[in-house]
N, CA, C and O atoms as a GROMACS GRO file, in nm:
protein
  548
    1MET      N    1  16.841  14.795  20.247
    1MET     CA    2  16.729  14.857  20.181
    1MET      C    3  16.604  14.784  20.226
    1MET      O    4  16.601  14.661  20.235
    2ASN      N    5  16.501  14.861  20.253
    2ASN     CA    6  16.380  14.796  20.301
    2ASN      C    7  16.302  14.735  20.184
    2ASN      O    8  16.331  14.763  20.068
    3THR      N    9  16.204  14.652  20.216
    3THR     CA   10  16.128  14.578  20.117
    3THR      C   11  16.050  14.670  20.024
    3THR      O   12  16.039  14.642  19.904
    4ASN      N   13  15.995  14.779  20.077
    4ASN     CA   14  15.916  14.872  19.997
    4ASN      C   15  16.004  14.940  19.892
    4ASN      O   16  15.963  14.954  19.777
    5ALA      N   17  16.122  14.983  19.928
    5ALA     CA   18  16.214  15.048  19.834
    5ALA      C   19  16.259  14.951  19.726
    5ALA      O   20  16.271  14.989  19.609
    6GLN      N   21  16.283  14.826  19.763
    6GLN     CA   22  16.322  14.725  19.664
    6GLN      C   23  16.210  14.703  19.564
    6GLN      O   24  16.235  14.689  19.444
    7SER      N   25  16.087  14.700  19.613
    7SER     CA   26  15.973  14.679  19.525
    7SER      C   27  15.956  14.794  19.428
    7SER      O   28  15.928  14.772  19.310
    8VAL      N   29  15.972  14.918  19.474
    8VAL     CA   30  15.960  15.035  19.388
    8VAL      C   31  16.072  15.034  19.284
    8VAL      O   32  16.048  15.062  19.167
    9LEU      N   33  16.193  15.002  19.326
    9LEU     CA   34  16.307  14.997  19.235
    9LEU      C   35  16.287  14.889  19.128
    9LEU      O   36  16.314  14.912  19.011
   10ARG      N   37  16.240  14.772  19.168
   10ARG     CA   38  16.216  14.663  19.075
   10ARG      C   39  16.108  14.702  18.973
   10ARG      O   40  16.124  14.676  18.854
   11THR      N   41  16.001  14.763  19.018
   11THR     CA   42  15.893  14.807  18.930
   11THR      C   43  15.944  14.911  18.831
   11THR      O   44  15.907  14.909  18.713
   12GLY      N   45  16.027  15.002  18.878
   12GLY     CA   46  16.084  15.105  18.791
   12GLY      C   47  16.174  15.045  18.684
   12GLY      O   48  16.168  15.087  18.568
   13LEU      N   49  16.255  14.947  18.720
   13LEU     CA   50  16.344  14.882  18.623
   13LEU      C   51  16.264  14.805  18.517
   13LEU      O   52  16.300  14.806  18.400
   14ILE      N   53  16.157  14.739  18.559
   14ILE     CA   54  16.073  14.667  18.464
   14ILE      C   55  16.009  14.765  18.366
   14ILE      O   56  16.005  14.741  18.246
   15ALA      N   57  15.958  14.876  18.419
   15ALA     CA   58  15.895  14.977  18.333
   15ALA      C   59  15.996  15.035  18.235
   15ALA      O   60  15.964  15.053  18.117
   16LEU      N   61  16.118  15.063  18.281
   16LEU     CA   62  16.222  15.118  18.194
   16LEU      C   63  16.258  15.018  18.084
   16LEU      O   64  16.275  15.058  17.969
   17SER      N   65  16.269  14.890  18.117
   17SER     CA   66  16.303  14.791  18.014
   17SER      C   67  16.191  14.778  17.911
   17SER      O   68  16.219  14.760  17.793
   18LEU      N   69  16.066  14.788  17.953
   18LEU     CA   70  15.954  14.782  17.858
   18LEU      C   71  15.954  14.904  17.766
   18LEU      O   72  15.926  14.891  17.646
   19ILE      N   73  15.984  15.020  17.819
   19ILE     CA   74  15.990  15.142  17.738
   19ILE      C   75  16.103  15.131  17.636
   19ILE      O   76  16.083  15.164  17.519
   20LEU      N   77  16.220  15.086  17.679
   20LEU     CA   78  16.333  15.073  17.587
   20LEU      C   79  16.305  14.969  17.479
   20LEU      O   80  16.344  14.988  17.363
   21ALA      N   81  16.238  14.862  17.515
   21ALA     CA   82  16.205  14.760  17.416
   21ALA      C   83  16.108  14.814  17.312
   21ALA      O   84  16.122  14.785  17.193
   22SER      N   85  16.008  14.891  17.354
   22SER     CA   86  15.912  14.944  17.258
   22SER      C   87  15.975  15.050  17.170
   22SER      O   88  15.938  15.061  17.053
   23VAL      N   89  16.069  15.130  17.222
   23VAL     CA   90  16.138  15.229  17.140
   23VAL      C   91  16.225  15.160  17.036
   23VAL      O   92  16.229  15.202  16.921
   24GLY      N   93  16.294  15.054  17.075
   24GLY     CA   94  16.378  14.979  16.982
   24GLY      C   95  16.296  14.915  16.872
   24GLY      O   96  16.340  14.912  16.757
   25HIS      N   97  16.178  14.865  16.906
   25HIS     CA   98  16.092  14.803  16.805
   25HIS      C   99  16.038  14.909  16.709
   25HIS      O  100  16.025  14.883  16.590
   26ALA      N  101  16.007  15.023  16.759
   26ALA     CA  102  15.952  15.130  16.675
   26ALA      C  103  16.055  15.185  16.578
   26ALA      O  104  16.018  15.241  16.475
   27SER      N  105  16.183  15.169  16.610
   27SER     CA  106  16.287  15.225  16.523
   27SER      C  107  16.318  15.136  16.402
   27SER      O  108  16.390  15.180  16.312
   28VAL      N  109  16.266  15.013  16.398
   28VAL     CA  110  16.287  14.926  16.284
   28VAL      C  111  16.203  14.978  16.168
   28VAL      O  112  16.081  14.994  16.182
   29PRO      N  113  16.265  15.005  16.053
   29PRO     CA  114  16.187  15.059  15.942
   29PRO      C  115  16.083  14.958  15.894
   29PRO      O  116  16.109  14.838  15.887
   30GLU      N  117  15.966  15.010  15.860
   30GLU     CA  118  15.860  14.922  15.812
   30GLU      C  119  15.893  14.862  15.678
   30GLU      O  120  15.834  14.761  15.639
   31SER      N  121  15.987  14.923  15.605
   31SER     CA  122  16.024  14.871  15.474
   31SER      C  123  16.116  14.750  15.482
   31SER      O  124  16.145  14.686  15.381
   32ALA      N  125  16.164  14.718  15.604
   32ALA     CA  126  16.252  14.603  15.619
   32ALA      C  127  16.174  14.478  15.579
   32ALA      O  128  16.073  14.445  15.641
   33SER      N  129  16.221  14.407  15.475
   33SER     CA  130  16.148  14.292  15.424
   33SER      C  131  16.199  14.164  15.488
   33SER      O  132  16.312  14.155  15.536
   34VAL      N  133  16.113  14.066  15.487
   34VAL     CA  134  16.147  13.935  15.538
   34VAL      C  135  16.208  13.855  15.424
   34VAL      O  136  16.154  13.856  15.313
   35ASP      N  137  16.316  13.788  15.449
   35ASP     CA  138  16.381  13.705  15.348
   35ASP      C  139  16.308  13.571  15.346
   35ASP      O  140  16.349  13.475  15.411
   36ARG      N  141  16.199  13.566  15.270
   36ARG     CA  142  16.114  13.446  15.267
   36ARG      C  143  16.186  13.324  15.211
   36ARG      O  144  16.165  13.212  15.259
   37ALA      N  145  16.271  13.344  15.113
   37ALA     CA  146  16.343  13.231  15.055
   37ALA      C  147  16.433  13.167  15.160
   37ALA      O  148  16.435  13.044  15.175
   38ALA      N  149  16.507  13.248  15.233
   38ALA     CA  150  16.596  13.195  15.338
   38ALA      C  151  16.515  13.131  15.450
   38ALA      O  152  16.554  13.026  15.502
   39ALA      N  153  16.404  13.193  15.487
   39ALA     CA  154  16.320  13.137  15.593
   39ALA      C  155  16.264  13.000  15.552
   39ALA      O  156  16.266  12.906  15.631
   40ASN      N  157  16.215  12.989  15.429
   40ASN     CA  158  16.161  12.861  15.381
   40ASN      C  159  16.271  12.756  15.366
   40ASN      O  160  16.248  12.639  15.397
   41LEU      N  161  16.388  12.796  15.320
   41LEU     CA  162  16.498  12.701  15.308
   41LEU      C  163  16.538  12.648  15.445
   41LEU      O  164  16.560  12.528  15.462
   42ASN      N  165  16.546  12.736  15.543
   42ASN     CA  166  16.580  12.693  15.678
   42ASN      C  167  16.472  12.604  15.738
   42ASN      O  168  16.503  12.509  15.810
   43LEU      N  169  16.347  12.634  15.710
   43LEU     CA  170  16.235  12.560  15.767
   43LEU      C  171  16.215  12.424  15.700
   43LEU      O  172  16.196  12.323  15.768
   44TYR      N  173  16.217  12.421  15.567
   44TYR     CA  174  16.183  12.299  15.494
   44TYR      C  175  16.303  12.224  15.438
   44TYR      O  176  16.291  12.106  15.405
   45GLY      N  177  16.417  12.290  15.427
   45GLY     CA  178  16.535  12.224  15.372
   45GLY      C  179  16.547  12.236  15.222
   45GLY      O  180  16.649  12.196  15.164
   46SER      N  181  16.444  12.291  15.156
   46SER     CA  182  16.449  12.308  15.011
   46SER      C  183  16.354  12.419  14.969
   46SER      O  184  16.256  12.449  15.037
   47ILE      N  185  16.385  12.480  14.856
   47ILE     CA  186  16.295  12.577  14.795
   47ILE      C  187  16.302  12.560  14.644
   47ILE      O  188  16.408  12.533  14.588
   48ALA      N  189  16.188  12.577  14.579
   48ALA     CA  190  16.182  12.569  14.433
   48ALA      C  191  16.233  12.700  14.375
   48ALA      O  192  16.210  12.807  14.431
   49VAL      N  193  16.301  12.691  14.262
   49VAL     CA  194  16.347  12.810  14.190
   49VAL      C  195  16.298  12.802  14.046
   49VAL      O  196  16.274  12.693  13.993
   50ASP      N  197  16.284  12.918  13.983
   50ASP     CA  198  16.232  12.924  13.846
   50ASP      C  199  16.340  12.920  13.740
   50ASP      O  200  16.317  12.872  13.630
   51LEU      N  201  16.457  12.972  13.774
   51LEU     CA  202  16.562  12.993  13.674
   51LEU      C  203  16.698  12.975  13.738
   51LEU      O  204  16.720  13.019  13.851
   52VAL      N  205  16.789  12.912  13.667
   52VAL     CA  206  16.927  12.899  13.713
   52VAL      C  207  17.014  12.959  13.604
   52VAL      O  208  17.010  12.917  13.489
   53GLY      N  209  17.093  13.059  13.642
   53GLY     CA  210  17.171  13.130  13.542
   53GLY      C  211  17.076  13.207  13.452
   53GLY      O  212  16.974  13.259  13.498
   54SER      N  213  17.110  13.215  13.327
   54SER     CA  214  17.022  13.289  13.237
   54SER      C  215  16.946  13.197  13.141
   54SER      O  216  16.860  13.244  13.066
   55ASN      N  217  16.977  13.067  13.142
   55ASN     CA  218  16.920  12.978  13.042
   55ASN      C  219  16.844  12.857  13.095
   55ASN      O  220  16.758  12.805  13.024
   56VAL      N  221  16.873  12.811  13.215
   56VAL     CA  222  16.815  12.686  13.262
   56VAL      C  223  16.688  12.715  13.341
   56VAL      O  224  16.690  12.784  13.443
   57ARG      N  225  16.578  12.660  13.292
   57ARG     CA  226  16.447  12.678  13.356
   57ARG      C  227  16.364  12.553  13.332
   57ARG      O  228  16.406  12.463  13.260
   58ILE      N  229  16.247  12.548  13.391
   58ILE     CA  230  16.156  12.437  13.366
   58ILE      C  231  16.131  12.429  13.215
   58ILE      O  232  16.098  12.529  13.151
   59GLY      N  233  16.148  12.309  13.159
   59GLY     CA  234  16.128  12.289  13.016
   59GLY      C  235  16.257  12.289  12.935
   59GLY      O  236  16.256  12.253  12.817
   60SER      N  237  16.368  12.330  12.996
   60SER     CA  238  16.496  12.329  12.924
   60SER      C  239  16.538  12.185  12.896
   60SER      O  240  16.518  12.098  12.980
   61PRO      N  241  16.597  12.159  12.778
   61PRO     CA  242  16.646  12.024  12.747
   61PRO      C  243  16.763  11.986  12.838
   61PRO      O  244  16.840  12.071  12.881
   62LYS      N  245  16.775  11.858  12.864
   62LYS     CA  246  16.882  11.807  12.951
   62LYS      C  247  17.020  11.848  12.899
   62LYS      O  248  17.108  11.882  12.977
   63ALA      N  249  17.039  11.844  12.767
   63ALA     CA  250  17.169  11.882  12.708
   63ALA      C  251  17.201  12.028  12.738
   63ALA      O  252  17.318  12.062  12.760
   64GLU      N  253  17.101  12.113  12.738
   64GLU     CA  254  17.123  12.254  12.767
   64GLU      C  255  17.165  12.275  12.913
   64GLU      O  256  17.245  12.363  12.944
   65VAL      N  257  17.109  12.194  13.001
   65VAL     CA  258  17.148  12.200  13.143
   65VAL      C  259  17.296  12.166  13.157
   65VAL      O  260  17.371  12.237  13.224
   66ALA      N  261  17.336  12.057  13.095
   66ALA     CA  262  17.476  12.015  13.103
   66ALA      C  263  17.569  12.121  13.044
   66ALA      O  264  17.677  12.146  13.098
   67THR      N  265  17.529  12.182  12.934
   67THR     CA  266  17.610  12.285  12.870
   67THR      C  267  17.623  12.410  12.957
   67THR      O  268  17.731  12.468  12.966
   68ASN      N  269  17.513  12.452  13.021
   68ASN     CA  270  17.512  12.578  13.095
   68ASN      C  271  17.559  12.568  13.239
   68ASN      O  272  17.621  12.662  13.290
   69ILE      N  273  17.531  12.458  13.306
   69ILE     CA  274  17.573  12.450  13.446
   69ILE      C  275  17.666  12.333  13.476
   69ILE      O  276  17.716  12.322  13.588
   70GLY      N  277  17.690  12.248  13.379
   70GLY     CA  278  17.784  12.140  13.396
   70GLY      C  279  17.720  12.008  13.432
   70GLY      O  280  17.598  11.996  13.440
   71SER      N  281  17.804  11.911  13.452
   71SER     CA  282  17.759  11.777  13.486
   71SER      C  283  17.717  11.770  13.632
   71SER      O  284  17.758  11.852  13.714
   72PRO      N  285  17.634  11.671  13.665
   72PRO     CA  286  17.592  11.657  13.805
   72PRO      C  287  17.706  11.608  13.893
   72PRO      O  288  17.794  11.536  13.847
   73SER      N  289  17.702  11.647  14.019
   73SER     CA  290  17.796  11.591  14.117
   73SER      C  291  17.759  11.445  14.142
   73SER      O  292  17.845  11.359  14.157
   74ARG      N  293  17.628  11.420  14.146
   74ARG     CA  294  17.575  11.285  14.163
   74ARG      C  295  17.442  11.274  14.091
   74ARG      O  296  17.371  11.373  14.074
   75ILE      N  297  17.410  11.154  14.048
   75ILE     CA  298  17.276  11.127  13.996
   75ILE      C  299  17.204  11.047  14.104
   75ILE      O  300  17.250  10.940  14.145
   76LEU      N  301  17.093  11.101  14.149
   76LEU     CA  302  17.017  11.040  14.258
   76LEU      C  303  16.946  10.915  14.208
   76LEU      O  304  16.928  10.898  14.087
   77PRO      N  305  16.904  10.827  14.299
   77PRO     CA  306  16.837  10.702  14.258
   77PRO      C  307  16.714  10.724  14.169
   77PRO      O  308  16.682  10.639  14.087
   78ASP      N  309  16.646  10.838  14.186
   78ASP     CA  310  16.527  10.864  14.105
   78ASP      C  311  16.560  10.936  13.974
   78ASP      O  312  16.469  10.977  13.901
   79GLY      N  313  16.690  10.952  13.943
   79GLY     CA  314  16.732  11.012  13.817
   79GLY      C  315  16.756  11.163  13.823
   79GLY      O  316  16.807  11.221  13.727
   80ARG      N  317  16.721  11.226  13.935
   80ARG     CA  318  16.748  11.369  13.947
   80ARG      C  319  16.897  11.392  13.962
   80ARG      O  320  16.971  11.305  14.009
   81TRP      N  321  16.939  11.509  13.922
   81TRP     CA  322  17.079  11.549  13.938
   81TRP      C  323  17.090  11.635  14.063
   81TRP      O  324  17.001  11.714  14.094
   82ILE      N  325  17.202  11.620  14.133
   82ILE     CA  326  17.235  11.712  14.241
   82ILE      C  327  17.373  11.769  14.210
   82ILE      O  328  17.466  11.696  14.176
   83ILE      N  329  17.384  11.899  14.221
   83ILE     CA  330  17.508  11.969  14.190
   83ILE      C  331  17.553  12.041  14.315
   83ILE      O  332  17.490  12.137  14.360
   84PHE      N  333  17.665  11.993  14.372
   84PHE     CA  334  17.716  12.047  14.497
   84PHE      C  335  17.801  12.170  14.475
   84PHE      O  336  17.921  12.170  14.501
   85ARG      N  337  17.739  12.274  14.428
   85ARG     CA  338  17.802  12.406  14.422
   85ARG      C  339  17.713  12.499  14.500
   85ARG      O  340  17.598  12.465  14.528
   86ASN      N  341  17.762  12.612  14.535
   86ASN     CA  342  17.685  12.705  14.616
   86ASN      C  343  17.600  12.794  14.526
   86ASN      O  344  17.648  12.894  14.474
   87TYR      N  345  17.474  12.757  14.509
   87TYR     CA  346  17.380  12.836  14.431
   87TYR      C  347  17.306  12.931  14.524
   87TYR      O  348  17.256  12.891  14.629
   88TRP      N  349  17.298  13.057  14.485
   88TRP     CA  350  17.232  13.161  14.565
   88TRP      C  351  17.102  13.201  14.500
   88TRP      O  352  17.092  13.210  14.378
   89VAL      N  353  17.000  13.226  14.582
   89VAL     CA  354  16.873  13.279  14.535
   89VAL      C  355  16.889  13.431  14.525
   89VAL      O  356  16.937  13.495  14.619
   90ASP      N  357  16.848  13.488  14.412
   90ASP     CA  358  16.861  13.633  14.391
   90ASP      C  359  16.792  13.711  14.503
   90ASP      O  360  16.682  13.676  14.547
   91GLN      N  361  16.859  13.815  14.549
   91GLN     CA  362  16.809  13.906  14.651
   91GLN      C  363  16.768  13.834  14.778
   91GLN      O  364  16.666  13.866  14.840
   92SER      N  365  16.848  13.736  14.817
   92SER     CA  366  16.822  13.657  14.937
   92SER      C  367  16.954  13.604  14.991
   92SER      O  368  17.055  13.600  14.920
   93SER      N  369  16.952  13.564  15.115
   93SER     CA  370  17.069  13.498  15.172
   93SER      C  371  17.059  13.346  15.158
   93SER      O  372  17.147  13.273  15.204
   94ALA      N  373  16.952  13.297  15.094
   94ALA     CA  374  16.932  13.154  15.075
   94ALA      C  375  17.031  13.099  14.972
   94ALA      O  376  17.047  13.156  14.864
   95HIS      N  377  17.096  12.990  15.006
   95HIS     CA  378  17.190  12.925  14.914
   95HIS      C  379  17.206  12.779  14.951
   95HIS      O  380  17.182  12.739  15.065
   96GLY      N  381  17.247  12.699  14.853
   96GLY     CA  382  17.268  12.558  14.876
   96GLY      C  383  17.298  12.487  14.746
   96GLY      O  384  17.336  12.549  14.647
   97SER      N  385  17.282  12.356  14.747
   97SER     CA  386  17.306  12.273  14.629
   97SER      C  387  17.183  12.275  14.539
   97SER      O  388  17.071  12.297  14.585
   98LEU      N  389  17.206  12.253  14.411
   98LEU     CA  390  17.098  12.254  14.313
   98LEU      C  391  17.055  12.111  14.282
   98LEU      O  392  17.138  12.024  14.258
   99VAL      N  393  16.923  12.089  14.283
   99VAL     CA  394  16.865  11.961  14.243
   99VAL      C  395  16.783  11.988  14.117
   99VAL      O  396  16.699  12.077  14.114
  100VAL      N  397  16.809  11.908  14.014
  100VAL     CA  398  16.739  11.923  13.886
  100VAL      C  399  16.669  11.791  13.855
  100VAL      O  400  16.733  11.686  13.846
  101GLY      N  401  16.537  11.798  13.838
  101GLY     CA  402  16.459  11.681  13.801
  101GLY      C  403  16.424  11.688  13.653
  101GLY      O  404  16.408  11.796  13.596
  102PHE      N  405  16.411  11.570  13.591
  102PHE     CA  406  16.382  11.564  13.448
  102PHE      C  407  16.261  11.475  13.422
  102PHE      O  408  16.236  11.378  13.493
  103ALA      N  409  16.187  11.512  13.320
  103ALA     CA  410  16.078  11.428  13.268
  103ALA      C  411  16.082  11.440  13.116
  103ALA      O  412  16.080  11.551  13.062
  104ASP      N  413  16.087  11.328  13.048
  104ASP     CA  414  16.093  11.325  12.902
  104ASP      C  415  16.209  11.408  12.847
  104ASP      O  416  16.196  11.474  12.744
  105GLY      N  417  16.325  11.405  12.915
  105GLY     CA  418  16.445  11.473  12.868
  105GLY      C  419  16.446  11.623  12.888
  105GLY      O  420  16.534  11.693  12.837
  106LYS      N  421  16.349  11.674  12.964
  106LYS     CA  422  16.344  11.818  12.990
  106LYS      C  423  16.333  11.843  13.140
  106LYS      O  424  16.286  11.758  13.215
  107VAL      N  425  16.379  11.962  13.182
  107VAL     CA  426  16.376  11.997  13.324
  107VAL      C  427  16.230  12.005  13.371
  107VAL      O  428  16.148  12.075  13.312
  108SER      N  429  16.201  11.932  13.478
  108SER     CA  430  16.067  11.935  13.536
  108SER      C  431  16.069  11.992  13.678
  108SER      O  432  15.964  12.025  13.734
  109GLU      N  433  16.189  12.004  13.736
  109GLU     CA  434  16.201  12.050  13.874
  109GLU      C  435  16.337  12.117  13.893
  109GLU      O  436  16.440  12.065  13.849
  110LEU      N  437  16.337  12.231  13.959
  110LEU     CA  438  16.459  12.300  13.999
  110LEU      C  439  16.443  12.340  14.144
  110LEU      O  440  16.345  12.406  14.180
  111MET      N  441  16.535  12.301  14.228
  111MET     CA  442  16.528  12.342  14.368
  111MET      C  443  16.666  12.354  14.430
  111MET      O  444  16.762  12.289  14.389
  112ILE      N  445  16.672  12.440  14.529
  112ILE     CA  446  16.792  12.456  14.611
  112ILE      C  447  16.768  12.379  14.739
  112ILE      O  448  16.661  12.391  14.799
  113VAL      N  449  16.867  12.301  14.783
  113VAL     CA  450  16.854  12.224  14.907
  113VAL      C  451  16.970  12.256  15.000
  113VAL      O  452  17.079  12.294  14.956
  114THR      N  453  16.946  12.240  15.128
  114THR     CA  454  17.050  12.259  15.228
  114THR      C  455  17.149  12.142  15.222
  114THR      O  456  17.116  12.038  15.165
  115PRO      N  457  17.267  12.157  15.278
  115PRO     CA  458  17.362  12.045  15.280
  115PRO      C  459  17.304  11.920  15.347
  115PRO      O  460  17.329  11.808  15.302
  116LYS      N  461  17.228  11.937  15.452
  116LYS     CA  462  17.167  11.824  15.521
  116LYS      C  463  17.070  11.750  15.430
  116LYS      O  464  17.072  11.627  15.424
  117GLU      N  465  16.986  11.823  15.358
  117GLU     CA  466  16.892  11.760  15.266
  117GLU      C  467  16.965  11.695  15.148
  117GLU      O  468  16.927  11.587  15.103
  118GLY      N  469  17.070  11.761  15.099
  118GLY     CA  470  17.149  11.704  14.990
  118GLY      C  471  17.211  11.572  15.028
  118GLY      O  472  17.211  11.477  14.950
  119THR      N  473  17.263  11.564  15.149
  119THR     CA  474  17.322  11.440  15.199
  119THR      C  475  17.216  11.331  15.211
  119THR      O  476  17.240  11.216  15.173
  120ALA      N  477  17.100  11.368  15.264
  120ALA     CA  478  16.992  11.271  15.278
  120ALA      C  479  16.946  11.220  15.141
  120ALA      O  480  16.919  11.101  15.125
  121LEU      N  481  16.937  11.309  15.043
  121LEU     CA  482  16.898  11.267  14.909
  121LEU      C  483  16.998  11.168  14.851
  121LEU      O  484  16.960  11.068  14.790
  122CYS      N  485  17.126  11.197  14.869
  122CYS     CA  486  17.231  11.108  14.816
  122CYS      C  487  17.227  10.972  14.882
  122CYS      O  488  17.258  10.871  14.818
  123ARG      N  489  17.191  10.967  15.007
  123ARG     CA  490  17.181  10.840  15.078
  123ARG      C  491  17.050  10.768  15.050
  123ARG      O  492  17.032  10.653  15.089
  124GLY      N  493  16.958  10.837  14.982
  124GLY     CA  494  16.827  10.778  14.955
  124GLY      C  495  16.738  10.771  15.077
  124GLY      O  496  16.643  10.693  15.080
  125GLU      N  497  16.771  10.852  15.180
  125GLU     CA  498  16.696  10.845  15.305
  125GLU      C  499  16.559  10.910  15.295
  125GLU      O  500  16.462  10.861  15.353
  126ARG      N  501  16.551  11.022  15.222
  126ARG     CA  502  16.423  11.092  15.212
  126ARG      C  503  16.433  11.197  15.104
  126ARG      O  504  16.542  11.234  15.061
  127GLY      N  505  16.320  11.244  15.062
  127GLY     CA  506  16.314  11.356  14.970
  127GLY      C  507  16.298  11.483  15.049
  127GLY      O  508  16.253  11.479  15.164
  128PRO      N  509  16.335  11.596  14.991
  128PRO     CA  510  16.319  11.722  15.063
  128PRO      C  511  16.172  11.754  15.086
  128PRO      O  512  16.085  11.717  15.006
  129ALA      N  513  16.146  11.823  15.196
  129ALA     CA  514  16.009  11.864  15.227
  129ALA      C  515  15.964  11.966  15.124
  129ALA      O  516  16.044  12.036  15.063
  130ILE      N  517  15.835  11.973  15.107
  130ILE     CA  518  15.779  12.069  15.012
  130ILE      C  519  15.757  12.201  15.085
  130ILE      O  520  15.684  12.206  15.185
  131ALA      N  521  15.820  12.308  15.037
  131ALA     CA  522  15.800  12.439  15.099
  131ALA      C  523  15.654  12.474  15.092
  131ALA      O  524  15.591  12.465  14.987
  132GLY      N  525  15.599  12.515  15.204
  132GLY     CA  526  15.459  12.552  15.210
  132GLY      C  527  15.375  12.444  15.278
  132GLY      O  528  15.256  12.466  15.303
  133LEU      N  529  15.432  12.328  15.307
  133LEU     CA  530  15.361  12.222  15.375
  133LEU      C  531  15.327  12.268  15.516
  133LEU      O  532  15.415  12.310  15.591
  134VAL      N  533  15.200  12.261  15.553
  134VAL     CA  534  15.157  12.308  15.684
  134VAL      C  535  15.151  12.194  15.783
  134VAL      O  536  15.194  12.209  15.897
  135ALA      N  537  15.098  12.082  15.742
  135ALA     CA  538  15.085  11.969  15.834
  135ALA      C  539  15.088  11.841  15.752
  135ALA      O  540  15.055  11.839  15.634
  136SER      N  541  15.128  11.736  15.818
  136SER     CA  542  15.126  11.604  15.753
  136SER      C  543  15.088  11.501  15.856
  136SER      O  544  15.102  11.524  15.977
  137ARG      N  545  15.041  11.388  15.810
  137ARG     CA  546  14.999  11.282  15.903
  137ARG      C  547  15.113  11.192  15.934
  137ARG      O  548  15.098  11.096  16.010
   0.00000   0.00000   0.00000
C-alpha cells in the first residue's frame, strides 16, 4: 500500500473512533448521578455521616450507642471507638468501618473509614483526612 493510501486510511480510522466516542458519551443519561460519598471515601479515606441505624446520631449518649450498635472493636488512643463491621452509606456504594467520637459522654463525631484508614488509626499513625480538604502545607 502506498503512503498516501495509508495516510487516508489512518485519518479515516481516527475520525471513526472520534465519532463513536462522541456517540457513546451522548448516550449516557444526564440523570446518572455521581456517587459523591464513594468518591470522597476513596479520595480522603473517610466521610462524615449524620446517622447510624435509626437511633445513633451526633448528641446521642454513649450508653445508647453501645445499646444500638454494640461495643467497639477497639478504643483508639484518643478515646474514639472504631467498629470493624461493614457500614454502608445509604444510596451509595461507600462502606467501611465506623468511627465514633465522644465529648462529655455524647457522640460528637460519626464517620466511615476505609480499612487502610482504620488500620492507621489503630496503630496511632494518623487521623483520617477531612473530606473536602483542598490543600495542605
